[in-house]
Backbone as a printed PyTorch tensor [residue, N CA C, xyz], in Angstrom:
tensor([[[   4.2900, -159.4800,   -6.4330],
         [   3.2890, -160.2650,   -5.7170],
         [   3.3380, -161.7070,   -6.2140]],

        [[   2.8020, -162.6190,   -5.3780],
         [   2.9220, -164.0220,   -5.7340],
         [   1.5490, -164.6930,   -5.8550]],

        [[   1.4980, -166.0250,   -5.7350],
         [   0.3090, -166.7950,   -6.1020],
         [  -0.9560, -166.3080,   -5.4310]],

        [[  -0.9120, -166.1660,   -4.1120],
         [  -2.1270, -165.8010,   -3.3780],
         [  -2.6320, -164.4360,   -3.8330]],

        [[  -1.7160, -163.4940,   -3.9430],
         [  -2.1120, -162.1400,   -4.3300],
         [  -2.6910, -162.1170,   -5.7390]],

        [[  -2.0750, -162.8300,   -6.6770],
         [  -2.5590, -162.7840,   -8.0580],
         [  -3.9500, -163.4050,   -8.1790]],

        [[  -4.2150, -164.4570,   -7.4340],
         [  -5.5490, -165.0630,   -7.4830],
         [  -6.5810, -164.1310,   -6.8400]],

        [[  -6.2070, -163.5060,   -5.7340],
         [  -7.1190, -162.5700,   -5.0840],
         [  -7.3330, -161.3160,   -5.9150]],

        [[  -6.2680, -160.8030,   -6.5170],
         [  -6.3420, -159.5520,   -7.2830],
         [  -6.8550, -159.8050,   -8.6920]],

        [[  -7.9880, -160.4480,   -8.7530],
         [  -8.6430, -160.8130,  -10.0070],
         [ -10.1270, -160.5070,   -9.8960]],

        [[ -10.7790, -160.4270,  -11.0360],
         [ -12.2310, -160.4390,  -10.9950],
         [ -12.6590, -161.7860,  -10.4160]],

        [[ -13.8170, -161.8100,   -9.7420],
         [ -14.2530, -163.0360,   -9.0740],
         [ -14.8520, -163.9840,  -10.1050]],

        [[ -13.9310, -164.5540,  -10.9030],
         [ -14.2730, -165.4390,  -12.0100],
         [ -13.1290, -166.4350,  -12.1390]],

        [[ -13.4160, -167.7250,  -12.1680],
         [ -12.3550, -168.7200,  -12.0980],
         [ -11.3970, -168.6400,  -13.2860]],

        [[ -11.8830, -168.3750,  -14.4910],
         [ -10.9890, -168.2920,  -15.6460],
         [ -10.0690, -167.0720,  -15.5450]],

        [[ -10.6010, -165.9750,  -15.0500],
         [  -9.7780, -164.7780,  -14.8380],
         [  -8.7020, -165.0750,  -13.7970]],

        [[  -9.0760, -165.7320,  -12.7040],
         [  -8.1220, -166.0750,  -11.6500],
         [  -7.0370, -167.0230,  -12.1660]],

        [[  -7.4450, -168.0260,  -12.9340],
         [  -6.4760, -168.9760,  -13.4910],
         [  -5.5190, -168.2590,  -14.4320]],

        [[  -6.0470, -167.3870,  -15.2810],
         [  -5.1910, -166.6340,  -16.2000],
         [  -4.1870, -165.7810,  -15.4610]],

        [[  -4.6340, -165.1420,  -14.3770],
         [  -3.7490, -164.3060,  -13.5650],
         [  -2.6420, -165.1610,  -12.9440]],

        [[  -2.9980, -166.3420,  -12.4510],
         [  -2.0000, -167.2410,  -11.8600],
         [  -1.0330, -167.7930,  -12.9120]],

        [[  -1.5450, -168.1920,  -14.0820],
         [  -0.7170, -168.8840,  -15.0760],
         [   0.2060, -167.9700,  -15.8670]],

        [[   0.0440, -166.6720,  -15.7190],
         [   0.8770, -165.7460,  -16.4990],
         [   2.3680, -165.9790,  -16.2810]],

        [[   2.7650, -166.3180,  -15.0630],
         [   4.1950, -166.5830,  -14.7930],
         [   4.6750, -167.8820,  -15.4250]],

        [[   4.0750, -169.0340,  -15.0930],
         [   4.5760, -170.2760,  -15.6930],
         [   4.4810, -170.3100,  -17.2080]],

        [[   3.5260, -169.5930,  -17.7950],
         [   3.3830, -169.5700,  -19.2550],
         [   4.0820, -168.3730,  -19.8880]],

        [[   4.7880, -167.6040,  -19.0350],
         [   5.5290, -166.4230,  -19.5180],
         [   4.6300, -165.4630,  -20.2990]],

        [[   3.3870, -165.3270,  -19.8400],
         [   2.4610, -164.3610,  -20.4180],
         [   1.8750, -164.7390,  -21.7550]],

        [[   2.1280, -165.9730,  -22.2340],
         [   1.6410, -166.3980,  -23.5490],
         [   0.4020, -167.2670,  -23.3820]],

        [[  -0.7330, -166.7400,  -23.7820],
         [  -1.9940, -167.4610,  -23.6440],
         [  -2.1550, -168.4290,  -24.8210]],

        [[  -2.8990, -169.5230,  -24.6240],
         [  -3.1000, -170.4990,  -25.6880],
         [  -4.1030, -169.9760,  -26.7030]],

        [[  -4.1470, -170.6110,  -27.8550],
         [  -4.8260, -170.0680,  -29.0290],
         [  -6.3200, -169.8130,  -28.8310]],

        [[  -7.0390, -170.7570,  -28.2220],
         [  -8.4920, -170.5940,  -28.1100],
         [  -8.9330, -170.1780,  -26.7070]],

        [[  -8.0270, -169.5570,  -25.9650],
         [  -8.3710, -169.1010,  -24.6040],
         [  -9.4600, -168.0370,  -24.6680]],

        [[ -10.3720, -168.0760,  -23.6830],
         [ -11.4500, -167.0920,  -23.6830],
         [ -10.9640, -165.7550,  -23.1160]],

        [[ -11.8400, -164.7610,  -23.1700],
         [ -11.4600, -163.4020,  -22.7830],
         [ -11.0430, -163.3050,  -21.3190]],

        [[ -11.6540, -164.0970,  -20.4520],
         [ -11.3030, -164.0280,  -19.0340],
         [  -9.8780, -164.5160,  -18.7820]],

        [[  -9.4640, -165.6070,  -19.4390],
         [  -8.0870, -166.0640,  -19.3180],
         [  -7.1260, -164.9670,  -19.7830]],

        [[  -7.4390, -164.3900,  -20.9310],
         [  -6.5810, -163.3550,  -21.5230],
         [  -6.4920, -162.1350,  -20.6130]],

        [[  -7.6360, -161.6900,  -20.1130],
         [  -7.6460, -160.5000,  -19.2480],
         [  -6.9430, -160.7680,  -17.9170]],

        [[  -7.0580, -161.9950,  -17.4060],
         [  -6.3330, -162.3460,  -16.1940],
         [  -4.8360, -162.2220,  -16.3750]],

        [[  -4.3390, -162.6720,  -17.5250],
         [  -2.9050, -162.5450,  -17.8040],
         [  -2.4950, -161.0850,  -17.9490]],

        [[  -3.3540, -160.2910,  -18.5430],
         [  -3.0470, -158.8630,  -18.7010],
         [  -2.9310, -158.1830,  -17.3320]],

        [[  -3.8470, -158.5080,  -16.4360],
         [  -3.8080, -157.9070,  -15.1070],
         [  -2.5500, -158.3390,  -14.3630]],

        [[  -2.1330, -159.5850,  -14.5550],
         [  -0.8970, -160.0640,  -13.9210],
         [   0.2760, -159.1520,  -14.2840]],

        [[   0.3860, -158.8170,  -15.5410],
         [   1.4790, -157.9460,  -15.9950],
         [   1.3730, -156.5600,  -15.3670]],

        [[   0.1550, -156.0330,  -15.2720],
         [  -0.0450, -154.7110,  -14.6760],
         [   0.3470, -154.7400,  -13.1930]],

        [[  -0.0410, -155.7960,  -12.4930],
         [   0.3180, -155.9470,  -11.0790],
         [   1.8320, -155.9640,  -10.9070]],

        [[   2.4990, -156.7900,  -11.6990],
         [   3.9590, -156.9210,  -11.5740],
         [   4.6780, -155.6190,  -11.9080]],

        [[   4.2130, -154.9500,  -12.9480],
         [   4.8480, -153.6930,  -13.3490],
         [   4.7020, -152.6360,  -12.2590]],

        [[   3.5030, -152.5130,  -11.7040],
         [   3.2660, -151.5310,  -10.6440],
         [   4.0900, -151.8610,   -9.4090]],

        [[   4.1120, -153.1330,   -9.0420],
         [   4.8230, -153.5570,   -7.8380],
         [   6.3110, -153.2890,   -7.9490]],

        [[   6.9020, -153.6500,   -9.0680],
         [   8.3510, -153.5000,   -9.2390],
         [   8.8060, -152.0410,   -9.1310]],

        [[   7.9240, -151.1090,   -9.5020],
         [   8.2790, -149.6870,   -9.4960],
         [   7.9070, -148.9840,   -8.1870]],

        [[   7.1300, -149.6670,   -7.3510],
         [   6.5860, -149.0140,   -6.1680],
         [   7.6530, -148.7790,   -5.1000]],

        [[   7.6740, -147.5880,   -4.5110],
         [   8.6960, -147.2340,   -3.5330],
         [   8.5800, -148.0510,   -2.2450]],

        [[   7.3670, -148.4330,   -1.8670],
         [   7.1890, -149.2340,   -0.6550],
         [   7.7400, -150.6420,   -0.8450]],

        [[   7.5050, -151.2060,   -2.0180],
         [   8.0650, -152.5210,   -2.3280],
         [   9.5950, -152.4480,   -2.3410]],

        [[  10.1260, -151.3910,   -2.9340],
         [  11.5780, -151.2060,   -2.9540],
         [  12.1280, -151.0390,   -1.5410]],

        [[  11.3680, -150.3560,   -0.6890],
         [  11.8040, -150.1810,    0.6980],
         [  11.8810, -151.5320,    1.4080]],

        [[  10.8910, -152.3850,    1.1630],
         [  10.9110, -153.7160,    1.7700],
         [  12.1400, -154.5050,    1.3160]],

        [[  12.4810, -154.3880,    0.0570],
         [  13.6850, -155.0770,   -0.4410],
         [  14.9330, -154.5560,    0.2520]],

        [[  14.9890, -153.2550,    0.4630],
         [  16.1590, -152.6630,    1.1230],
         [  16.2950, -153.1460,    2.5650]],

        [[  15.1970, -153.4940,    3.1930],
         [  15.2370, -153.9250,    4.5910],
         [  15.9480, -155.2700,    4.7660]],

        [[  16.0770, -156.0420,    3.6750],
         [  16.6820, -157.3730,    3.8150],
         [  18.0610, -157.4550,    3.1600]],

        [[  18.6480, -156.2990,    2.8790],
         [  20.0160, -156.2860,    2.3650],
         [  20.0820, -156.1640,    0.8600]],

        [[  21.0980, -156.7800,    0.2800],
         [  21.2950, -156.7120,   -1.1620],
         [  21.3800, -158.1270,   -1.7180]],

        [[  21.1160, -158.2610,   -2.9970],
         [  21.1970, -159.5790,   -3.6090],
         [  20.2310, -159.7290,   -4.7630]],

        [[  20.4710, -160.7360,   -5.5700],
         [  19.7310, -160.9760,   -6.8060],
         [  18.2600, -161.3100,   -6.5710]],

        [[  17.9610, -162.0280,   -5.5020],
         [  16.6320, -162.5970,   -5.3100],
         [  15.7710, -161.8440,   -4.3020]],

        [[  16.1640, -160.6280,   -3.9350],
         [  15.3790, -159.8810,   -2.9470],
         [  13.9290, -159.6860,   -3.3810]],

        [[  13.7150, -159.4190,   -4.6720],
         [  12.3570, -159.2050,   -5.1700],
         [  11.4880, -160.4420,   -5.0120]],

        [[  12.0590, -161.6060,   -5.3140],
         [  11.3250, -162.8660,   -5.1480],
         [  10.9840, -163.0860,   -3.6790]],

        [[  11.9490, -162.8390,   -2.8170],
         [  11.7590, -163.0350,   -1.3790],
         [  10.6410, -162.1380,   -0.8510]],

        [[  10.6290, -160.8910,   -1.2690],
         [   9.5720, -159.9830,   -0.7960],
         [   8.2310, -160.3480,   -1.4180]],

        [[   8.2050, -160.7950,   -2.6610],
         [   6.9570, -161.3000,   -3.2450],
         [   6.3580, -162.3980,   -2.3690]],

        [[   7.1900, -163.3650,   -1.9960],
         [   6.7330, -164.4760,   -1.1660],
         [   6.3090, -163.9960,    0.2250]],

        [[   7.0800, -163.0620,    0.7720],
         [   6.7660, -162.5250,    2.0990],
         [   5.4600, -161.7410,    2.0710]],

        [[   5.2240, -160.9970,    1.0100],
         [   3.9600, -160.2700,    0.8820],
         [   2.7730, -161.2340,    0.7820]],

        [[   2.9650, -162.4100,    0.1560],
         [   1.8920, -163.4020,    0.1380],
         [   1.5740, -163.8690,    1.5640]],

        [[   2.6200, -164.1080,    2.3450],
         [   2.4110, -164.4780,    3.7520],
         [   1.6480, -163.3680,    4.4830]],

        [[   2.0420, -162.1200,    4.2410],
         [   1.4030, -161.0000,    4.9330],
         [  -0.0300, -160.7870,    4.4560]],

        [[  -0.3150, -161.0900,    3.1970],
         [  -1.6930, -161.0300,    2.7200],
         [  -2.5310, -162.0910,    3.4330]],

        [[  -1.9900, -163.3010,    3.5740],
         [  -2.6990, -164.3510,    4.3060],
         [  -2.9510, -163.9220,    5.7530]],

        [[  -1.9300, -163.3570,    6.3820],
         [  -2.0240, -162.9450,    7.7820],
         [  -3.0830, -161.8590,    7.9670]],

        [[  -3.1780, -160.9590,    7.0060],
         [  -4.0960, -159.8120,    7.1110],
         [  -5.3080, -159.9580,    6.1940]],

        [[  -5.6090, -161.1750,    5.8160],
         [  -6.6400, -161.4450,    4.8090],
         [  -7.9640, -160.7430,    5.1080]],

        [[  -8.4020, -160.7900,    6.3490],
         [  -9.7150, -160.2400,    6.6840],
         [  -9.7900, -158.7270,    6.5510]],

        [[  -8.6460, -158.0750,    6.4630],
         [  -8.6450, -156.6230,    6.2270],
         [  -9.0320, -156.3050,    4.7870]],

        [[  -8.8090, -157.2650,    3.8860],
         [  -8.9520, -156.9850,    2.4600],
         [ -10.0670, -157.7680,    1.7680]],

        [[ -10.4580, -158.8880,    2.3410],
         [ -11.4160, -159.7630,    1.6650],
         [ -12.7260, -159.8780,    2.4320]],

        [[ -13.8260, -159.9330,    1.6830],
         [ -15.1400, -160.1760,    2.2660],
         [ -15.4100, -161.6710,    2.4570]],

        [[ -14.5250, -162.5050,    1.9280],
         [ -14.7010, -163.9600,    1.9960],
         [ -13.5530, -164.5360,    2.8140]],

        [[ -13.8190, -165.3490,    3.8260],
         [ -12.7300, -165.9510,    4.6070],
         [ -11.7480, -166.7120,    3.7280]],

        [[ -10.4910, -166.7200,    4.1500],
         [  -9.4150, -167.2980,    3.3430],
         [  -9.6910, -168.7490,    2.9550]],

        [[ -10.0790, -169.5870,    3.9130],
         [ -10.2650, -170.9990,    3.5940],
         [ -11.4300, -171.2050,    2.6290]],

        [[ -12.5040, -170.4390,    2.7880],
         [ -13.6420, -170.5550,    1.8790],
         [ -13.2630, -170.0740,    0.4800]],

        [[ -12.5240, -168.9730,    0.4160],
         [ -12.1150, -168.4110,   -0.8630],
         [ -11.2870, -169.4210,   -1.6590]],

        [[ -10.2820, -170.0240,   -1.0160],
         [  -9.3920, -170.9070,   -1.7580],
         [  -9.9420, -172.3240,   -1.9110]],

        [[ -10.8330, -172.7530,   -1.0350],
         [ -11.5260, -174.0270,   -1.2730],
         [ -12.3820, -173.9320,   -2.5290]],

        [[ -13.0450, -172.7840,   -2.6910],
         [ -13.8420, -172.5600,   -3.9020],
         [ -12.9430, -172.4820,   -5.1270]],

        [[ -11.8170, -171.7710,   -4.9860],
         [ -10.8910, -171.6840,   -6.1200],
         [ -10.4310, -173.0700,   -6.5420]],

        [[  -9.9990, -173.8960,   -5.5910],
         [  -9.5070, -175.2350,   -5.9150],
         [ -10.5840, -176.0880,   -6.5750]],

        [[ -11.7970, -176.0150,   -6.0450],
         [ -12.9050, -176.7880,   -6.6120],
         [ -13.2150, -176.3520,   -8.0330]],

        [[ -13.3230, -175.0410,   -8.2370],
         [ -13.6400, -174.5170,   -9.5670],
         [ -12.5050, -174.7620,  -10.5520]],

        [[ -11.2570, -174.6460,  -10.0770],
         [ -10.1080, -174.8520,  -10.9560],
         [ -10.0390, -176.3020,  -11.4380]],

        [[ -10.3540, -177.2470,  -10.5690],
         [ -10.3740, -178.6640,  -10.9650],
         [ -11.3470, -178.8910,  -12.1170]],

        [[ -12.4860, -178.2180,  -12.0560],
         [ -13.5050, -178.3790,  -13.1130],
         [ -13.0410, -177.7960,  -14.4430]],

        [[ -12.1190, -176.8240,  -14.3720],
         [ -11.6660, -176.1520,  -15.5890],
         [ -10.4330, -176.8090,  -16.2190]],

        [[  -9.8190, -177.7610,  -15.5090],
         [  -8.5710, -178.3660,  -15.9890],
         [  -8.7040, -178.9630,  -17.3850]],

        [[  -9.8200, -179.6120,  -17.6630],
         [  -9.9820, -180.2990,  -18.9540],
         [ -10.0740, -179.3280,  -20.1260]],

        [[ -10.3050, -178.0670,  -19.8370],
         [ -10.4170, -177.0720,  -20.9030],
         [  -9.0980, -176.3250,  -21.1420]],

        [[  -8.0710, -176.7320,  -20.4350],
         [  -6.7880, -176.0330,  -20.4830],
         [  -5.7370, -176.9230,  -21.1120]],

        [[  -4.8960, -176.4130,  -22.0010],
         [  -3.8450, -177.2260,  -22.6350],
         [  -2.9020, -177.8430,  -21.6110]],

        [[  -2.2560, -178.9430,  -21.9920],
         [  -1.4250, -179.7030,  -21.0690],
         [  -0.3320, -178.8610,  -20.4210]],

        [[   0.3570, -178.0300,  -21.2070],
         [   1.4630, -177.2460,  -20.6410],
         [   0.9820, -176.2550,  -19.5800]],

        [[  -0.2680, -175.8140,  -19.7120],
         [  -0.8450, -174.8990,  -18.7230],
         [  -1.4650, -175.6710,  -17.5650]],

        [[  -1.8890, -176.8960,  -17.8450],
         [  -2.5790, -177.7030,  -16.8380],
         [  -1.6440, -178.1310,  -15.7090]],

        [[  -0.3970, -178.4310,  -16.0440],
         [   0.5390, -178.9780,  -15.0510],
         [   0.7580, -178.0310,  -13.8670]],

        [[   1.1250, -176.7580,  -14.0910],
         [   1.3110, -175.8670,  -12.9240],
         [   0.0320, -175.6550,  -12.1280]],

        [[  -1.1170, -175.6610,  -12.8140],
         [  -2.3830, -175.4830,  -12.0930],
         [  -2.7000, -176.7270,  -11.2650]],

        [[  -2.4530, -177.9030,  -11.8210],
         [  -2.6530, -179.1490,  -11.0720],
         [  -1.7700, -179.1810,   -9.8310]],

        [[  -0.5270, -178.7340,   -9.9770],
         [   0.3910, -178.7160,   -8.8370],
         [  -0.0770, -177.7400,   -7.7600]],

        [[  -0.5920, -176.5970,   -8.1930],
         [  -1.1080, -175.6090,   -7.2360],
         [  -2.2180, -176.2180,   -6.3890]],

        [[  -3.1000, -176.9700,   -7.0500],
         [  -4.2210, -177.5880,   -6.3540],
         [  -3.7500, -178.7720,   -5.5060]],

        [[  -2.9540, -179.6480,   -6.1120],
         [  -2.5250, -180.8870,   -5.4470],
         [  -1.7740, -180.6240,   -4.1510]],

        [[  -0.8460, -179.6690,   -4.2070],
         [  -0.0070, -179.4010,   -3.0370],
         [  -0.5610, -178.2910,   -2.1460]],

        [[  -1.7740, -177.8140,   -2.4990],
         [  -2.4570, -176.7980,   -1.6900],
         [  -1.5040, -175.6520,   -1.3480]],

        [[  -0.8250, -175.1770,   -2.3780],
         [   0.2500, -174.1990,   -2.1960],
         [  -0.2390, -172.9250,   -1.5030]],

        [[  -1.4550, -172.5330,   -1.7960],
         [  -1.9420, -171.2640,   -1.2440],
         [  -2.1840, -171.3300,    0.2600]],

        [[  -2.1770, -172.5310,    0.8250],
         [  -2.3810, -172.6620,    2.2710],
         [  -1.0850, -172.9530,    3.0190]],

        [[   0.0520, -172.5970,    2.4330],
         [   1.3410, -172.8410,    3.0680],
         [   1.7100, -171.7760,    4.0980]],

        [[   1.0510, -170.6570,    4.0760],
         [   1.5060, -169.4910,    4.8260],
         [   0.7370, -169.3000,    6.1190]],

        [[   0.8260, -170.2280,    7.0400],
         [   0.0880, -170.1310,    8.2930],
         [   0.8270, -169.3000,    9.3400]],

        [[   2.1440, -169.3760,    9.3420],
         [   2.9670, -168.6380,   10.3110],
         [   4.2770, -168.2680,    9.6410]],

        [[   5.0030, -167.3400,   10.2450],
         [   6.2050, -166.8340,    9.5920],
         [   7.2450, -167.9360,    9.3700]],

        [[   7.3080, -168.9330,   10.2620],
         [   8.2530, -170.0360,   10.0760],
         [   8.0160, -170.7740,    8.7630]],

        [[   6.7820, -170.7410,    8.2660],
         [   6.4700, -171.4150,    7.0060],
         [   7.2080, -170.7820,    5.8320]],

        [[   7.5840, -169.5110,    5.9780],
         [   8.3320, -168.8570,    4.9050],
         [   9.6640, -169.5550,    4.6520]],

        [[  10.2910, -170.0550,    5.7100],
         [  11.5580, -170.7580,    5.5420],
         [  11.3790, -171.9790,    4.6440]],

        [[  10.2900, -172.6910,    4.8360],
         [   9.9850, -173.8580,    3.9990],
         [   9.6950, -173.4390,    2.5700]],

        [[   8.9320, -172.3560,    2.4050],
         [   8.5950, -171.8640,    1.0740],
         [   9.8540, -171.4170,    0.3360]],

        [[  10.7210, -170.6790,    1.0140],
         [  11.9720, -170.2380,    0.3870],
         [  12.7780, -171.4420,   -0.0960]],

        [[  12.8440, -172.4760,    0.7250],
         [  13.6080, -173.6730,    0.3800],
         [  13.0090, -174.3770,   -0.8310]],

        [[  11.7000, -174.4630,   -0.8950],
         [  11.0360, -175.1130,   -2.0350],
         [  11.2690, -174.3330,   -3.3230]],

        [[  11.2300, -173.0130,   -3.2380],
         [  11.4760, -172.1900,   -4.4260],
         [  12.9270, -172.3500,   -4.8770]],

        [[  13.8560, -172.4640,   -3.9380],
         [  15.2640, -172.6700,   -4.2830],
         [  15.4630, -173.9310,   -5.1130]],

        [[  14.6690, -174.9570,   -4.8560],
         [  14.8170, -176.2220,   -5.5810],
         [  14.4510, -176.0930,   -7.0510]],

        [[  13.7300, -175.0410,   -7.3830],
         [  13.3440, -174.8330,   -8.7830],
         [  14.3150, -173.9120,   -9.5270]],

        [[  15.2960, -173.3650,   -8.8100],
         [  16.2450, -172.4510,   -9.4380],
         [  17.3530, -173.2130,  -10.1520]],

        [[  17.8900, -172.6010,  -11.1730],
         [  18.9940, -173.2150,  -11.9090],
         [  20.2690, -173.1490,  -11.0740]],

        [[  21.2040, -174.0310,  -11.3790],
         [  22.4890, -174.0310,  -10.6720],
         [  23.2300, -172.7160,  -10.9070]],

        [[  23.0140, -172.1170,  -12.0550],
         [  23.6610, -170.8320,  -12.3750],
         [  23.2030, -169.7470,  -11.4070]],

        [[  21.8810, -169.7000,  -11.1340],
         [  21.3480, -168.7060,  -10.1960],
         [  21.8040, -169.0250,   -8.7760]],

        [[  21.7600, -170.2960,   -8.4150],
         [  22.1100, -170.6920,   -7.0450],
         [  23.5630, -170.4050,   -6.6970]],

        [[  24.4020, -170.3300,   -7.7010],
         [  25.8030, -169.9720,   -7.4420],
         [  25.9260, -168.5130,   -6.9970]],

        [[  24.9150, -167.7100,   -7.3690],
         [  24.9500, -166.2820,   -7.0560],
         [  24.1350, -165.9300,   -5.8140]],

        [[  23.0170, -166.6530,   -5.6160],
         [  22.1100, -166.2610,   -4.5380],
         [  21.1050, -167.3730,   -4.2990]],

        [[  20.4350, -167.3530,   -3.1470],
         [  19.3250, -168.2660,   -2.8800],
         [  18.3410, -167.6050,   -1.9220]],

        [[  17.0950, -168.0110,   -2.0090],
         [  16.0420, -167.3940,   -1.2100],
         [  16.1870, -167.6910,    0.2850]],

        [[  16.6260, -168.9040,    0.5880],
         [  16.7060, -169.3190,    1.9950],
         [  17.6370, -168.4360,    2.8180]],

        [[  18.6450, -167.8830,    2.1650],
         [  19.6200, -167.0720,    2.8950],
         [  19.0230, -165.7740,    3.4400]],

        [[  17.8280, -165.4030,    2.9640],
         [  17.1950, -164.1530,    3.3970],
         [  16.2550, -164.3470,    4.5780]],

        [[  16.0320, -165.5980,    4.9790],
         [  15.0000, -165.8260,    5.9920],
         [  15.2790, -165.0610,    7.2890]],

        [[  16.5190, -165.0780,    7.7430],
         [  16.8590, -164.3870,    8.9870],
         [  16.5540, -162.8970,    8.8850]],

        [[  16.9520, -162.2680,    7.7760],
         [  16.7050, -160.8360,    7.5850],
         [  15.2060, -160.5490,    7.5180]],

        [[  14.4560, -161.4310,    6.8560],
         [  13.0020, -161.2460,    6.7810],
         [  12.3830, -161.3370,    8.1680]],

        [[  12.7290, -162.3770,    8.9130],
         [  12.1250, -162.5650,   10.2370],
         [  12.4990, -161.4430,   11.1990]],

        [[  13.7190, -160.9090,   11.0690],
         [  14.1490, -159.8170,   11.9400],
         [  13.4600, -158.4960,   11.6000]],

        [[  13.0340, -158.3610,   10.3510],
         [  12.4410, -157.1010,    9.8910],
         [  10.9670, -157.2300,    9.5340]],

        [[  10.3320, -158.3150,    9.9660],
         [   8.9780, -158.5950,    9.4890],
         [   7.9750, -157.5190,    9.8900]],

        [[   8.1360, -156.8950,   11.0360],
         [   7.1530, -155.8830,   11.4500],
         [   7.2240, -154.6440,   10.5630]],

        [[   8.4320, -154.2400,   10.1950],
         [   8.5890, -153.1020,    9.2840],
         [   8.1270, -153.4670,    7.8730]],

        [[   8.4270, -154.6860,    7.4500],
         [   7.9730, -155.1340,    6.1280],
         [   6.4480, -155.1820,    6.0950]],

        [[   5.8450, -155.6000,    7.2100],
         [   4.3820, -155.6240,    7.2710],
         [   3.8060, -154.2090,    7.1900]],

        [[   4.4680, -153.2410,    7.8060],
         [   4.0240, -151.8500,    7.6850],
         [   4.0600, -151.4100,    6.2220]],

        [[   5.1400, -151.7640,    5.5280],
         [   5.2360, -151.4480,    4.0970],
         [   4.0700, -152.0700,    3.3430]],

        [[   3.8370, -153.3500,    3.6040],
         [   2.7960, -154.0870,    2.8810],
         [   1.4170, -153.4800,    3.1050]],

        [[   1.1020, -153.1600,    4.3350],
         [  -0.2310, -152.6420,    4.6550],
         [  -0.4810, -151.2710,    4.0380]],

        [[   0.5770, -150.5470,    3.7880],
         [   0.4430, -149.2680,    3.0720],
         [   0.3990, -149.5030,    1.5660]],

        [[   1.1790, -150.4640,    1.1030],
         [   1.3070, -150.7370,   -0.3360],
         [   0.0560, -151.3960,   -0.9300]],

        [[  -0.4940, -152.3880,   -0.2540],
         [  -1.5250, -153.2170,   -0.8850],
         [  -2.7740, -152.4320,   -1.2860]],

        [[  -3.2920, -151.5280,   -0.4560],
         [  -4.4350, -150.7220,   -0.9140],
         [  -4.0910, -149.8490,   -2.1220]],

        [[  -2.8570, -149.3640,   -2.1840],
         [  -2.4370, -148.5860,   -3.3520],
         [  -2.4920, -149.4480,   -4.6150]],

        [[  -2.0290, -150.6830,   -4.4890],
         [  -2.0410, -151.5990,   -5.6330],
         [  -3.4670, -151.8910,   -6.0820]],

        [[  -4.3620, -152.1820,   -5.1440],
         [  -5.7370, -152.4880,   -5.5300],
         [  -6.4130, -151.2870,   -6.1930]],

        [[  -6.1440, -150.0980,   -5.6820],
         [  -6.7170, -148.8970,   -6.2980],
         [  -6.2200, -148.7160,   -7.7260]],

        [[  -4.9720, -149.0780,   -7.9510],
         [  -4.4100, -148.9450,   -9.2920],
         [  -5.0410, -149.9300,  -10.2620]],

        [[  -5.1340, -151.1950,   -9.8650],
         [  -5.5680, -152.2050,  -10.8410],
         [  -7.0800, -152.2570,  -11.0140]],

        [[  -7.8430, -151.7540,  -10.0410],
         [  -9.2920, -151.8040,  -10.1960],
         [  -9.7520, -150.9520,  -11.3810]],

        [[  -8.9240, -150.0090,  -11.7940],
         [  -9.2540, -149.1950,  -12.9660],
         [  -9.1610, -149.9890,  -14.2640]],

        [[  -8.5850, -151.1760,  -14.2040],
         [  -8.4170, -152.0200,  -15.3870],
         [  -9.3640, -153.2140,  -15.3780]],

        [[ -10.3150, -153.2330,  -14.4170],
         [ -11.2230, -154.3690,  -14.2950],
         [ -12.6610, -153.8940,  -14.1310]],

        [[ -13.6110, -154.8320,  -14.2470],
         [ -15.0120, -154.5200,  -14.0050],
         [ -15.2460, -154.4700,  -12.4990]],

        [[ -15.5530, -153.3230,  -11.9750],
         [ -15.6870, -153.1720,  -10.5240],
         [ -16.8480, -153.9880,   -9.9600]],

        [[ -17.8400, -154.2750,  -10.7840],
         [ -18.9700, -155.0840,  -10.3230],
         [ -18.5540, -156.5260,  -10.0490]],

        [[ -17.3560, -156.9170,  -10.5270],
         [ -16.8620, -158.2820,  -10.3380],
         [ -15.7710, -158.3440,   -9.2750]],

        [[ -15.7110, -157.3140,   -8.4370],
         [ -14.7140, -157.2480,   -7.3680],
         [ -15.3800, -157.2260,   -5.9970]],

        [[ -16.5270, -157.8720,   -5.8890],
         [ -17.2750, -157.8440,   -4.6350],
         [ -16.5860, -158.6180,   -3.5130]],

        [[ -15.5800, -159.4010,   -3.8380],
         [ -14.8360, -160.1130,   -2.7970],
         [ -13.8390, -159.1980,   -2.1040]],

        [[ -13.6060, -157.9990,   -2.6460],
         [ -12.6690, -157.0340,   -2.0500],
         [ -13.4060, -156.1480,   -1.0460]],

        [[ -12.7440, -155.8640,    0.0550],
         [ -13.2550, -154.8500,    0.9930],
         [ -12.7700, -153.4640,    0.6020]],

        [[ -11.6910, -153.3990,   -0.1430],
         [ -11.0400, -152.1170,   -0.4000],
         [ -11.2550, -151.6590,   -1.8300]]])
């Protein structure tokens, strides 16, 4: 799962959401005086990723787009698009209201976060990354932007943009996978969180 999913799949607390988002750029290493919500957000991120990587539905989605090194990344990004598309099935809060609040609250928390952690969060807010997924064509742009962050060593082997055609041709089947997978994921991770803080979830 990617940015949108990790922020949504959190307790409804800005520090927990930030911790869940920052687990990737910080490689799961929290700063020294981080509070419990930041720490728990990072822990949930790892649980989400571990469950997703092993899930048969996620693996099926990867198989639908062929073979290659970056299939997992591509499906992560595609699942974020599908979460945006089907947002009202899963959230009690409209997408724009949910992420406008996240951006506002995250800005207020920036001064309490170390510089190395602040940069990726500032970029998330500045470029409004979570609102990139309006239509399937936007995935092509997202794939291209992610490719720009890859090393030349990886790009010699594979790139995300090359999967766009396969994704667009198989998007309805991938969406079927996602709609079956996502409730399973939420049921799994809710056992690791305070359920009273998940009122933004419908499921």
